[in-house]
N, C-alpha and C positions, 0 to 999 in steps of 0.2 A: 578734845581735838587734839592736833600732835602739834606741840610748839617746839617749836629747834633754838636751843642755848648758846650762843657764842662764847666760845672760849672765858675771855673773861670776866664773863658773871658766873660761871659755872662753880664756882665757891658757893655760891647761894643755892643752889638746886646739888649738891653733894656730888658735884663730878659729874652731873650727868647733862646731856647736850640734847637729849630729847623728854619731855616730860607731858604730863598731860593739862591741860587747860579745860575751862567753861566757859560761855560768854556768848550774845549776839554780839559786839561789837567790838573792837579794839581793845577801849576802854575797861569792858569787864573782864576782858579777857585779861591783860594786866593785871586787875584785882585782882581776880581767881589766882591769876601765878603769885600775887604779893601776900594771901592770904595763906597760902601752901608754903612760898619760900620769903618772909619777912626779909625786905629791905631790898628786895630786887627791884621793883617797880621805880623808887626813887633815883636807882641808875640809869634808867628808861625816859623817864618822864621828870619836868621839871617845877620848879613852883608855880608856874602857870599854867601848867594842864598841858604842859606842848611836848611834841619829841625832842628830848637831846638833840644839839646837830649833829655829836658825831655816830647816834644810833638812827639805822636806817630799820621800819618794819616791813614787809612783804606777805599778805594773803596769797597762796600758791604763787602764780605769777605777775602778779600785780603789786606794787608799793602803795602802801597805807600812806598815807601823809595829814592823815587825820585822824585821830580817837574814834569819829564817832564813825570810822568806816563797819560797815555790817560782815561779820563772816557766822560763818555754817558749820555744823558739827563735824563736818568730812574736811573740813579745809585743815591747810597747813597754815600755820604763824610762824614765820621766818623771821628772827629778829638777829640783824647785824651789827658791830661794831666794828664804825672805822678805824684806822691804827695810822696813830700821827707820831712823828718826831723828826730828828734830824741826824 
């Protein structure tokens, strides 16, 4: 499936904004991404296996708030990273 990577994480993907990954849940997709792009999962998932508070993950038109959200091979996974500062 297609996974859209936010600009701040593209250093892990060779500056690619769209990559392919496989899995039947968000957790499996992120694990597959980490196999191909080591270290990227840790930037999105914390030590308690929760999505970091500045990351949002969408499957097609719906926000995925948990890692066990199912995904299909034709779905699009979109990762957003919030920007902050002052």
